[in-house]
ROKE-63495 format. One record per residue (C-alpha): x, y negated, z negated. Coordinates in steps of 0.2 Angstrom, whole numbers, plus 5000, padded with zeros to 4 digits. Layout:
    c1    c2    c3
     X     Y     Z
...
***
This chain:
    c1    c2    c3
  3982  4042  4757
  3978  4059  4751
  3987  4075  4758
  3976  4087  4767
  3979  4100  4754
  3973  4089  4740
  3958  4085  4750
  3955  4103  4753
  3957  4107  4735
  3945  4093  4729
  3932  4100  4742
  3934  4117  4735
  3933  4112  4717
  3918  4101  4721
  3909  4116  4729
  3913  4128  4715
  3906  4115  4702
  3890  4114  4712
  3888  4133  4713
  3891  4135  4694
  3879  4121  4691
  3866  4128  4702
  3868  4145  4695
  3865  4138  4677
  3849  4129  4683
  3843  4145  4693
  3846  4155  4677
  3836  4143  4666
  3822  4144  4678
  3822  4162  4682
  3831  4170  4666
  3842  4180  4678
  3860  4177  4682
  3859  4186  4698
  3844  4176  4704
  3852  4160  4699
  3868  4165  4708
  3857  4169  4724
  3849  4152  4723
  3866  4144  4721
  3873  4153  4736
  3858  4150  4747
  3858  4131  4742
  3877  4130  4746
  3875  4138  4763
  3859  4129  4768
  3867  4113  4762
  3882  4116  4773
  3871  4120  4788
  3860  4105  4785
  3875  4093  4784
  3883  4100  4800
  3866  4098  4809
  3865  4080  4802
  3882  4076  4808
  3879  4083  4825
  3863  4072  4826
  3872  4056  4821
  3886  4059  4833
  3873  4056  4847
  3868  4040  4840
  3878  4024  4845
  3869  4012  4834
  3881  4003  4822
  3897  4009  4831
  3910  3996  4835
  3920  3999  4851
***
């Protein structure tokens, strides 16, 4: 079993890796680090919100749950 601090650190490094990757991809497409960074941050924020809404929706579905 992982400790909570390890899980938190893994989550943070995963998010950082995603932001760096998206910044590079954004830079390749736009030629601008600022635009690439903006794309990366916007993607991270919208991804977080989308995941949260997705989880809220699934919390209302009882299909597949064992009680």
